[in-house]
C-alpha positions, 0 to 999 in steps of 0.5 A: 950308877942309875937308880932311876928308870925312865920310859917313853910312851907314845900311845901304842908304845912303851919303850924304855930309855937309856937315860942315867939318873941318880934322882927323879930330878936329875932324869928331869934335866934330861928330858924335855920340859913340860908339865909334870907330877910326882906320885908316891906309890905305896907298898902293894902298889897303892895310891891315893887321890891320883884323880886329883894328881891327873887334874893338877896335870890338866890345868898345868897342860892348860896353864903351860899351853901344852896339848895332852894326848892321853885321858885319865884311863890311858894315863894310869894304865901307862903308869901301872906297865911302867911300874910292873916293868921295874917289878917294885912293889913301891916306889915314887914315880914321875909323870912328864908330858913335854911341850916339845913333843905332843902325844909323848909321856915320860914315866921315871921310877925310883925305888922308894919306900915310906918314910919311918916314924923319926921323921914324925916323931923329931920334926924338921928344921927349915929355913926361909928363901926370898923366892917364888916360882914364876908360874906358882900354879902350873907343875912345870919341869922348868922349876926343877933346876932352880929348886935343886940350886936352893937346895944347895945353898941351904945350911946344913942340917935344913931339910926344906926351903921355905919360899917367901914373897916380897912381902915376906909372906911364908908361901910354901915349901920348895918341895912342899906345902907350908902351914904355922899356927898363930893365934889359935888358928892354923894359916895357909897360903892361898895364892902365890904358890902351887896347891898339892894333894896332900893339902887337899887331904890336910883341909878335909882333915881340918874339917872334921868335927871337931873342926880345927880353925883354919884360915887361908891365908900365909903368915909372914917372917914378921910373925915367926916369934909367934907362931907356936907350931908349923908343918908342911906336907907333900904327898910322899911325905904326908904331913911332917912337923917343923920344929925351927924356923930360921934357927928360931925353935917353935914352942918348946922344939918339940912337934905339938898338939895341932900337928898330932891331931892333925897327923891322926886325921890324915893317916885315917883318910890316906888309909881309907882312900889307898887304892890300887895303881 
């Protein structure tokens, strides 16, 4: 049974497609490849940092050589019209601008609710994998197939795959950005990964007074035994604590104080920046 509704839009029309899909990834694999972004629409049809999502989309379009025919105002109107047709109050929305269909946009919408407190109270287990995006700075649908294959290979109970470079650097999650506390500093990669919109909130949170020590360099797999805390971030989830990497518990195996402070600051910024779609 299809959960996802996909619309095909040109500059002058929006039409619902007959596409059947249970997830946004399934929907993406059935439409032409291109640049995309995923936006969580929170209850009340509100969104955070839409301009950042669209700016990253512009950057991806340039990197992939895709000609865009929608400006930011038109894109906002398009997404608002599509979610209105679904009658959903909150949702996850995927905007795709395909390379081989200039002037066309696809908008896939799935029902969604913000995550409950258990995710943030208990934390998650992750595993490292030796893999990277072909074009790390571009949010391209070409990565969806390989990412799906990665998740299918993860052991039971593993929440996310952490992508590692050839030198063992922990660069990013397959669907998130990654952070680790080492020697009292919060580390996160600056190169070789996709810069997430939630990551921009994390960096702003670190800069608040008093600042949280931040180093824009990745930790390595060799550092695992010395990592005190780790976390991931994404637009849908915010900041999520990691309590185990490759079977090694971090600290006492519970979310730590750096996560707690970062999560608090993140939520303050998030609530302040919620705006109607």
